[in-house]
C-alpha positions in Angstrom: 18.1 81.4 -72.9 20.6 84.2 -72.0 19.8 84.0 -68.3 20.5 80.2 -68.3 24.0 78.9 -67.9 24.8 75.2 -68.4 28.1 74.0 -67.1 29.7 70.6 -66.1 29.2 69.4 -62.5 32.3 70.3 -60.5 33.0 68.6 -57.2 31.0 66.6 -54.7 28.8 69.6 -53.6 27.5 70.1 -57.1 27.1 66.4 -57.7 24.8 66.4 -54.6 22.8 69.3 -56.1 22.6 67.3 -59.4 21.4 64.2 -57.5 18.9 66.0 -55.3 17.4 68.5 -57.8 14.4 66.2 -58.6 13.4 66.1 -55.0 12.7 69.9 -55.2 11.2 69.7 -58.6 8.8 66.9 -58.0 8.0 67.1 -54.3 4.3 66.5 -54.0 3.9 64.7 -57.4 1.8 61.6 -56.7 3.8 59.3 -59.0 7.3 60.3 -57.7 9.5 58.8 -55.1 13.1 60.1 -54.7 16.1 57.8 -55.1 18.2 57.3 -52.1 21.0 59.9 -52.4 23.7 57.5 -51.3 22.7 55.0 -53.9 22.7 57.8 -56.6 26.3 58.7 -55.6 27.3 55.2 -56.5 25.2 55.1 -59.7 26.8 58.2 -61.0 30.4 57.3 -59.8 32.7 56.8 -62.8 34.8 54.4 -60.7 32.0 52.5 -58.8 29.5 52.0 -61.6 30.9 49.6 -64.2 28.8 51.1 -66.9 31.2 54.0 -67.1 34.1 51.6 -67.8 32.7 51.4 -71.3 31.1 54.9 -71.5 32.6 58.4 -71.7 30.2 60.7 -69.9 29.7 64.2 -68.5 27.1 65.6 -66.0 25.7 69.1 -66.5 23.6 71.5 -64.4 21.6 74.4 -65.7 21.8 77.5 -63.5 19.6 80.6 -63.3 20.2 83.3 -60.7 22.7 81.1 -58.9 20.2 78.2 -58.5 20.2 74.9 -60.3 17.1 74.6 -62.4 17.9 71.6 -64.6 20.2 68.7 -65.2 21.3 66.2 -67.9 23.8 63.4 -68.4 25.4 63.0 -71.8 27.5 60.0 -72.9 29.2 58.0 -75.6 28.5 54.4 -74.7 31.1 52.3 -76.6 29.3 49.1 -75.7 26.2 50.5 -77.5 28.3 51.6 -80.5 30.0 48.2 -80.7 26.6 46.4 -80.7 24.6 48.9 -82.8 27.2 50.6 -85.0 25.0 53.7 -85.4 27.2 56.7 -84.3 24.6 57.7 -81.7 25.3 59.3 -78.4 22.9 59.4 -75.5 21.4 61.8 -73.0 19.6 60.9 -69.8 18.8 62.0 -66.2 17.0 64.9 -67.8 15.0 66.9 -65.2 14.2 70.6 -65.2 11.7 73.2 -64.1 8.7 73.7 -66.3 10.4 76.0 -68.8 11.1 74.9 -72.4 14.1 77.2 -72.5 15.9 75.2 -69.8 15.3 71.9 -71.7 16.5 73.5 -74.9 19.7 74.8 -73.2 20.5 71.4 -71.6 19.8 69.5 -74.8 21.9 71.9 -76.9 24.8 71.4 -74.5 24.4 67.6 -74.9 24.3 67.9 -78.7 27.4 70.1 -78.9 29.3 67.7 -76.6 28.4 64.7 -78.7 29.3 66.5 -82.0 32.7 67.2 -80.6 33.1 63.4 -80.2 32.0 62.5 -83.7 28.5 61.4 -83.0 25.9 61.7 -85.8 22.7 61.5 -83.7 21.5 61.8 -80.1 18.9 59.6 -78.4 17.5 59.2 -74.9 16.7 59.4 -72.1 18.9 56.5 -71.0 19.4 56.9 -67.3 22.1 55.7 -67.4 21.9 52.9 -70.0 19.2 50.8 -71.8 19.6 48.3 -69.0 18.7 50.9 -66.3 15.9 53.5 -66.3 14.8 54.1 -69.8 12.5 56.6 -71.5 10.6 59.8 -70.7 7.3 59.1 -69.0 4.3 59.9 -71.3 1.4 58.4 -69.3 0.8 57.1 -65.9 2.0 60.2 -64.1 -0.2 59.6 -61.1 0.4 55.8 -60.8 2.5 54.4 -58.0 6.3 54.9 -58.2 8.2 51.8 -59.0 11.7 50.6 -58.4 14.1 51.0 -61.4 11.5 52.8 -63.5 11.8 56.5 -64.3 9.5 59.3 -63.3 9.0 62.4 -65.4 6.5 65.3 -65.2 3.7 65.8 -67.8 5.3 68.9 -69.2 8.6 67.3 -70.1 7.6 65.5 -73.4 6.4 68.7 -75.0 9.5 70.6 -74.0 11.7 67.8 -75.5 9.8 67.8 -78.7 10.0 71.6 -79.0 13.8 71.2 -78.9 13.6 69.3 -82.2 13.3 65.7 -81.0 11.1 63.0 -82.5 9.8 59.7 -81.3 12.3 56.9 -81.6 10.5 54.1 -79.7 7.7 53.7 -77.1 7.9 51.4 -74.1 5.1 50.1 -71.9 4.7 48.8 -68.4 1.9 46.6 -67.1 0.2 46.5 -63.8 -0.3 42.9 -62.6 -2.8 42.2 -59.8 -1.4 39.1 -58.2 -4.6 38.7 -56.2 -6.9 38.6 -59.1 -4.8 37.5 -62.1 -6.1 34.3 -63.7 -4.1 31.0 -63.8 -2.6 30.9 -67.2 -2.8 28.1 -69.8 1.0 27.5 -69.4 0.6 24.1 -67.7 -1.8 22.9 -70.3 0.6 23.9 -73.1 3.5 22.1 -71.3 1.4 19.0 -71.1 0.8 19.2 -74.8 4.3 20.1 -76.1 6.8 19.0 -73.5 5.2 16.6 -71.0 7.7 15.4 -68.4 10.5 17.6 -69.7 9.9 20.8 -67.8 10.8 21.6 -64.2 10.2 25.0 -62.5 12.4 25.8 -59.5 13.0 28.6 -57.1 16.4 30.4 -56.9 19.0 28.9 -54.6 20.2 31.8 -52.4 23.2 29.8 -51.2 24.4 30.1 -54.8 23.1 33.6 -55.5 26.0 34.9 -57.6 25.8 31.8 -59.8 22.0 32.0 -60.1 22.2 35.7 -61.1 24.7 34.7 -63.8 22.2 32.1 -65.1 19.4 34.7 -65.1 21.6 37.3 -67.0 22.7 34.6 -69.5 19.0 33.8 -70.3 18.3 37.5 -70.4 21.1 38.3 -72.8 20.2 35.4 -75.0 16.4 36.1 -75.0 16.7 39.8 -75.9 19.8 39.7 -78.2 18.0 40.8 -81.3 15.7 43.2 -79.6 15.7 46.8 -80.7 18.5 48.7 -79.0 19.9 45.7 -77.1 23.2 46.0 -75.3 24.4 43.0 -73.3 24.9 43.3 -69.6 28.6 42.8 -68.8 30.0 40.5 -66.1 31.1 43.6 -64.1 27.6 45.0 -64.2 26.2 41.6 -63.1 28.5 41.6 -60.1 27.6 45.2 -59.2 23.9 44.3 -59.5 24.3 41.3 -57.3 25.9 43.4 -54.6 23.2 46.1 -54.7 20.2 43.7 -55.2 21.0 41.0 -52.7 19.5 42.8 -49.6 16.2 43.1 -51.5 16.0 39.7 -53.0 13.5 37.1 -51.9 14.1 33.7 -53.6 10.4 33.1 -53.6 10.2 35.8 -56.3 12.9 34.4 -58.5 12.0 31.4 -60.6 13.7 29.3 -63.4 12.1 27.0 -65.8 14.3 24.1 -67.0 13.8 22.1 -70.2 15.5 18.8 -70.1 17.4 20.0 -67.0 18.7 23.2 -68.8 17.6 26.7 -67.6 15.6 28.2 -70.5 13.3 30.8 -68.9 13.3 33.0 -65.7 11.6 35.7 -63.9 13.2 38.0 -61.2 11.0 40.2 -59.2 12.2 42.7 -56.5 10.2 44.3 -53.7 9.3 47.9 -54.6 11.8 49.8 -52.6 10.2 53.1 -53.7 7.1 52.2 -51.7 9.3 52.1 -48.5 11.4 55.2 -49.1 8.8 57.6 -50.7 8.7 59.9 -47.7 12.4 59.9 -46.9 13.5 62.6 -49.5 16.5 60.5 -50.4 17.9 60.5 -46.8 18.8 57.2 -45.1 20.9 58.6 -42.2 20.7 58.9 -39.3 17.4 57.2 -38.4 15.8 56.2 -41.7 17.8 52.9 -41.8 15.7 51.5 -39.0 12.4 52.8 -40.6 13.4 51.2 -43.9 14.3 47.8 -42.4 11.0 47.7 -40.5 9.0 48.6 -43.6 10.8 45.9 -45.7 11.1 43.1 -43.1 8.1 43.6 -40.7 5.4 45.7 -42.3 6.5 44.5 -45.8 5.7 46.3 -49.0 2.7 45.4 -51.1 4.2 45.9 -54.6 7.1 44.5 -56.6 8.9 45.1 -59.9 9.6 42.3 -62.3 13.1 43.5 -63.2 14.1 40.6 -65.5 12.1 38.1 -67.5 13.0 36.1 -70.6 12.8 32.9 -72.5 15.8 31.7 -74.6 15.9 32.7 -78.2 15.6 29.1 -79.5 12.1 28.9 -78.0 10.9 32.4 -79.0 7.6 32.6 -81.0 6.8 29.0 -80.2 3.9 27.6 -78.1 6.5 26.0 -75.7 8.2 29.4 -75.3 4.9 31.1 -74.5 4.1 28.3 -72.0 7.4 28.7 -70.2 6.9 32.5 -69.9 3.4 31.9 -68.5 4.6 29.3 -66.0 7.1 31.7 -64.4 4.5 34.5 -64.3 2.2 32.0 -62.6 4.9 31.5 -59.9 5.1 35.2 -59.4 1.3 35.2 -58.9 1.3 32.3 -56.5 4.2 33.4 -54.4 3.5 37.1 -54.5 0.0 36.3 -53.1 1.5 34.1 -50.4 3.9 36.9 -49.4 1.2 39.5 -49.2 1.8 41.3 -52.4 -1.0 43.1 -54.2 0.5 44.3 -57.4 3.6 43.8 -59.5 4.9 45.8 -62.4 5.8 43.9 -65.6 7.9 45.9 -67.9 9.2 47.8 -69.7 8.2 46.1 -73.0 9.0 47.6 -76.4 5.9 48.6 -78.4 7.3 46.4 -81.2 7.4 43.3 -79.0 3.9 42.1 -79.7 4.5 38.6 -78.6 5.6 39.4 -75.0 2.9 42.1 -74.7 0.3 39.5 -75.7 1.5 37.0 -73.2 1.5 39.5 -70.4 -2.1 40.6 -71.3 -3.2 37.0 -71.4 -1.7 36.5 -68.0 -3.8 39.4 -66.6 -1.5 42.4 -67.1 -2.9 45.8 -67.7 -1.0 48.5 -69.6 -0.8 51.5 -67.2 2.4 53.5 -68.0 4.2 54.5 -71.1 7.6 55.9 -71.8 9.2 57.4 -74.9 12.7 57.4 -76.3 13.5 60.4 -78.5 16.2 61.0 -81.1 17.6 63.9 -83.2 20.2 64.0 -86.0 23.3 66.0 -85.3 23.9 67.7 -88.6 
């Protein structure tokens, strides 16, 4: 590793190199679509992204012969530590050329940085948190790129493992063919267990901020005892509302109410990656018009189910399963009407057998997997 130097990102020019490195690394990879560079500047801004209000972080680039060849983010997320109390720091945004020595140098730098801050273990990738893009892709490399889901090359898992990392948890995503998926048994279960008590409604865009708060409240309640859970903060909700609203179609956001109280929801977004895949991260000067035409006129054919959940009080019950199936049915019905062909449901923890079974019964097909790794810092 003597010819590899790893140092913190310094200044806007190096941050741009950090952001745009994957475009060079993965150009031509079938399953990859670049993030928009301007969006990544906001995502990695310690003032604009509210995640960094509760996380101490550093960005590093690996250099060889004066050229960036790898990158990594390392952080101590105090919201995670408060929730999990495990003295674990995180790495993420890990991308590098196909050379195990680069991965080793980047990960060693992250480990040393976390040791200096008293952490006893390192885990990741979290890019940037468990509520963002999570895991290192381990299958599905040639499947379509999907909004808010990470891409990683097939050589990365082995290079991470060679650096001494072991599996922590696997995550799965499901392909859902909205044209062919069967009608679920949700309505029949509702008739049996809660006849006349359930109403399913579309999101009210005139109250979008309030509706998003309801969705996040259900999400935080539904997943509160899930492995690795960290609640989404109010600041993060507000930032998400600002960034998501231009993409939102209320016909893809549904709430199920039991006795007039919201207890389940599904929030699906158009797959922006489908529209920007050939733009190499650039939106100016002319790609704005191309993007608007693709989203509003041509329209994308795929979507990502970004949030779904049923309140904890109904988990593992026939009624809870029925409510989850009913909101998935609404995705199928309205997705078909809007011209969608596929949606991605996920990620789902490998340990979450109940949700995985519901999705499979609704017609979902497991088609991508991602792995979180960990290593003790001793």
